[in-house]
Every structure is written in C-alpha cells, then in structure tokens.
SEKOL-918855 format. One record per residue: chain; x, y, z of N, C-alpha, C in turn; residue number from 1. Coordinates in steps of 0.02 Angstrom, whole numbers, m for minus. Example, Ala and Ser with C-alpha at 12.3 -4.5 7.8 and 13.67 -1.06 7.14 Angstrom:
<nodes>
A, 660, m284, 390, 615, m225, 390, 660, m165, 390, 1
A, 642, m112, 354, 684, m53, 357, 645, 2, 394, 2
</nodes>
This chain:
<nodes>
A, 10455, 2547, 2732, 10466, 2470, 2739, 10500, 2469, 2807, 1
A, 10474, 2437, 2859, 10504, 2423, 2916, 10565, 2377, 2898, 2
A, 10615, 2386, 2950, 10680, 2359, 2956, 10677, 2313, 3009, 3
A, 10704, 2248, 3004, 10696, 2197, 3057, 10759, 2228, 3101, 4
A, 10804, 2246, 3074, 10867, 2260, 3127, 10861, 2312, 3157, 5
A, 10813, 2382, 3148, 10797, 2444, 3194, 10743, 2403, 3229, 6
A, 10710, 2361, 3221, 10651, 2331, 3261, 10691, 2296, 3323, 7
A, 10737, 2255, 3304, 10786, 2221, 3352, 10818, 2275, 3404, 8
A, 10851, 2337, 3363, 10868, 2382, 3407, 10819, 2403, 3469, 9
A, 10753, 2416, 3438, 10716, 2445, 3471, 10698, 2392, 3526, 10
A, 10702, 2328, 3523, 10678, 2277, 3573, 10740, 2279, 3633, 11
A, 10796, 2294, 3616, 10855, 2302, 3654, 10846, 2344, 3703, 12
A, 10813, 2396, 3679, 10790, 2447, 3742, 10770, 2443, 3798, 13
A, 10733, 2356, 3794, 10704, 2335, 3867, 10776, 2325, 3914, 14
A, 10819, 2324, 3893, 10888, 2320, 3935, 10898, 2378, 3986, 15
A, 10868, 2437, 3956, 10881, 2502, 4004, 10810, 2513, 4033, 16
A, 10753, 2456, 4020, 10696, 2471, 4052, 10648, 2498, 4029, 17
A, 10653, 2522, 3955, 10607, 2548, 3911, 10579, 2493, 3859, 18
A, 10527, 2457, 3889, 10502, 2404, 3834, 10441, 2413, 3785, 19
A, 10432, 2395, 3740, 10395, 2387, 3698, 10395, 2454, 3650, 20
A, 10453, 2480, 3646, 10466, 2524, 3575, 10454, 2487, 3510, 21
A, 10477, 2431, 3503, 10465, 2389, 3453, 10407, 2373, 3428, 22
A, 10366, 2364, 3481, 10276, 2374, 3453, 10252, 2437, 3424, 23
A, 10270, 2492, 3466, 10248, 2546, 3426, 10286, 2556, 3353, 24
A, 10343, 2530, 3336, 10387, 2532, 3288, 10336, 2491, 3221, 25
A, 10319, 2435, 3255, 10286, 2383, 3203, 10198, 2404, 3185, 26
A, 10195, 2454, 3242, 10110, 2493, 3221, 10067, 2453, 3255, 27
A, 10098, 2432, 3321, 10045, 2388, 3369, 10053, 2444, 3434, 28
A, 10009, 2492, 3432, 10015, 2535, 3482, 9981, 2528, 3550, 29
A, 9933, 2493, 3557, 9898, 2461, 3597, 9935, 2421, 3637, 30
A, 9953, 2365, 3619, 10009, 2318, 3653, 10071, 2344, 3666, 31
A, 10091, 2396, 3625, 10157, 2426, 3642, 10140, 2477, 3709, 32
A, 10087, 2507, 3712, 10059, 2546, 3786, 10061, 2510, 3839, 33
A, 10029, 2441, 3832, 10041, 2389, 3877, 10106, 2350, 3902, 34
A, 10137, 2343, 3850, 10222, 2330, 3851, 10264, 2384, 3902, 35
A, 10245, 2438, 3884, 10282, 2510, 3908, 10270, 2503, 3980, 36
A, 10203, 2512, 4004, 10172, 2518, 4062, 10189, 2455, 4111, 37
A, 10200, 2390, 4089, 10202, 2340, 4131, 10272, 2296, 4119, 38
A, 10319, 2341, 4094, 10379, 2315, 4079, 10389, 2255, 4035, 39
A, 10347, 2258, 3991, 10354, 2193, 3949, 10321, 2135, 3972, 40
A, 10275, 2147, 4000, 10219, 2092, 4032, 10267, 2056, 4085, 41
A, 10320, 2102, 4115, 10368, 2069, 4176, 10432, 2043, 4139, 42
A, 10431, 2044, 4085, 10495, 2016, 4048, 10474, 1949, 4007, 43
A, 10418, 1931, 4013, 10395, 1866, 3987, 10372, 1883, 3913, 44
A, 10337, 1941, 3900, 10305, 1956, 3842, 10366, 1968, 3797, 45
A, 10412, 2019, 3824, 10462, 2041, 3798, 10513, 1996, 3771, 46
A, 10516, 1944, 3809, 10561, 1886, 3789, 10540, 1835, 3730, 47
A, 10463, 1836, 3735, 10427, 1798, 3683, 10430, 1834, 3616, 48
A, 10423, 1919, 3624, 10424, 1950, 3562, 10503, 1950, 3527, 49
A, 10546, 1914, 3562, 10595, 1919, 3521, 10609, 1868, 3462, 50
A, 10565, 1808, 3485, 10548, 1759, 3435, 10493, 1773, 3382, 51
A, 10451, 1825, 3401, 10396, 1856, 3346, 10425, 1911, 3328, 52
A, 10478, 1935, 3323, 10477, 2010, 3309, 10490, 1999, 3227, 53
A, 10517, 1951, 3202, 10543, 1945, 3120, 10437, 1942, 3099, 54
A, 10405, 1910, 3117, 10348, 1895, 3086, 10306, 1962, 3105, 55
A, 10318, 2014, 3149, 10274, 2073, 3172, 10305, 2119, 3118, 56
A, 10371, 2125, 3103, 10398, 2147, 3056, 10365, 2147, 2985, 57
A, 10357, 2080, 2949, 10332, 2056, 2906, 10264, 2079, 2890, 58
A, 10229, 2070, 2948, 10154, 2087, 2937, 10150, 2161, 2936, 59
A, 10192, 2214, 2969, 10180, 2273, 2966, 10209, 2299, 2896, 60
A, 10257, 2280, 2849, 10261, 2287, 2795, 10213, 2256, 2743, 61
A, 10161, 2215, 2762, 10115, 2178, 2720, 10069, 2232, 2717, 62
A, 10051, 2268, 2785, 9990, 2308, 2786, 10021, 2379, 2758, 63
A, 10074, 2404, 2760, 10091, 2461, 2727, 10111, 2461, 2652, 64
A, 10113, 2394, 2636, 10120, 2391, 2560, 10053, 2397, 2533, 65
A, 9996, 2349, 2568, 9938, 2363, 2548, 9889, 2440, 2534, 66
A, 9934, 2457, 2590, 9891, 2542, 2602, 9897, 2572, 2524, 67
A, 9961, 2567, 2489, 9971, 2597, 2430, 9946, 2565, 2376, 68
A, 9921, 2502, 2376, 9878, 2473, 2325, 9816, 2466, 2336, 69
A, 9773, 2436, 2288, 9701, 2453, 2282, 9670, 2387, 2335, 70
A, 9683, 2388, 2393, 9663, 2359, 2430, 9661, 2370, 2514, 71
A, 9633, 2344, 2559, 9623, 2378, 2625, 9628, 2311, 2672, 72
A, 9675, 2315, 2714, 9680, 2272, 2767, 9668, 2292, 2846, 73
A, 9650, 2252, 2883, 9615, 2257, 2938, 9669, 2204, 2994, 74
A, 9678, 2230, 3033, 9712, 2183, 3112, 9659, 2178, 3150, 75
A, 9629, 2104, 3156, 9582, 2102, 3214, 9603, 2074, 3274, 76
A, 9663, 2067, 3292, 9677, 2041, 3353, 9752, 2066, 3376, 77
A, 9762, 2091, 3421, 9818, 2124, 3447, 9868, 2081, 3481, 78
A, 9870, 2015, 3493, 9914, 1979, 3521, 9929, 1946, 3466, 79
A, 9892, 1897, 3447, 9900, 1839, 3374, 9862, 1883, 3312, 80
A, 9886, 1927, 3276, 9857, 1978, 3231, 9832, 1912, 3168, 81
A, 9764, 1929, 3159, 9743, 1897, 3092, 9719, 1953, 3039, 82
A, 9754, 1942, 2994, 9764, 2007, 2947, 9707, 1981, 2890, 83
A, 9667, 2043, 2895, 9599, 2024, 2839, 9611, 2068, 2787, 84
A, 9619, 2040, 2712, 9630, 2087, 2653, 9574, 2064, 2610, 85
A, 9543, 2123, 2591, 9483, 2145, 2549, 9503, 2183, 2478, 86
A, 9490, 2136, 2425, 9496, 2165, 2372, 9433, 2161, 2324, 87
A, 9398, 2205, 2299, 9343, 2202, 2270, 9350, 2189, 2202, 88
A, 9303, 2161, 2157, 9320, 2130, 2086, 9339, 2182, 2041, 89
A, 9341, 2240, 2047, 9351, 2292, 2008, 9433, 2316, 2017, 90
A, 9454, 2287, 2083, 9515, 2303, 2090, 9530, 2362, 2152, 91
A, 9469, 2382, 2165, 9482, 2440, 2209, 9466, 2423, 2267, 92
A, 9489, 2466, 2326, 9491, 2438, 2401, 9418, 2427, 2434, 93
A, 9397, 2382, 2449, 9321, 2370, 2486, 9323, 2408, 2558, 94
A, 9276, 2436, 2572, 9253, 2477, 2644, 9221, 2442, 2673, 95
</nodes>
C-alpha cells in the first residue's frame, strides 16, 4: 500500500534537483524517467504533479489491490491514466 506522505516526500526531492522519484514510487516508470531527465519537464510537470499526487497514489493502490484479487488491471495512458479492469464471469482474472 502506497502512502501519500511518502509520495509527497519523494516529490520534495525536486528541491535538490532529483525530479520524478514520486512517479517511480507510484509505478509510473516511463514518465518517471522522463521527469528525471528533464528536471520535471522544466519544473512545470513537477508543479502539476503536486496537485495530481493524491490521485496517483490512489490509482497505484487500486492496481496493487487488484493484483491480489481475481481481476486484472492495465493502465493505457502514461500522462492521464485510464485504468481498465477486467473480471470474467467466474471471478477469474481475464487475460
């Protein structure tokens, strides 16, 4: 279970020049690498993430919770994630 407090502390690392760690923490490695290499999209993306951080943590917890259940989830967009959840009729995860 991801913590909002820990995610915010990771976000604060941008003050010392290490941007995007909060995205790695919430499971968004692709955009985390982009943030890391571009200093949080020149600070603009980092500032926007301050407001999106709560929903990023909730989505990460939802996907991690579904991993242990009889369901499958996939995120189809990196910037504005769309979570697709599939549960077949027998309660088994659909592939």
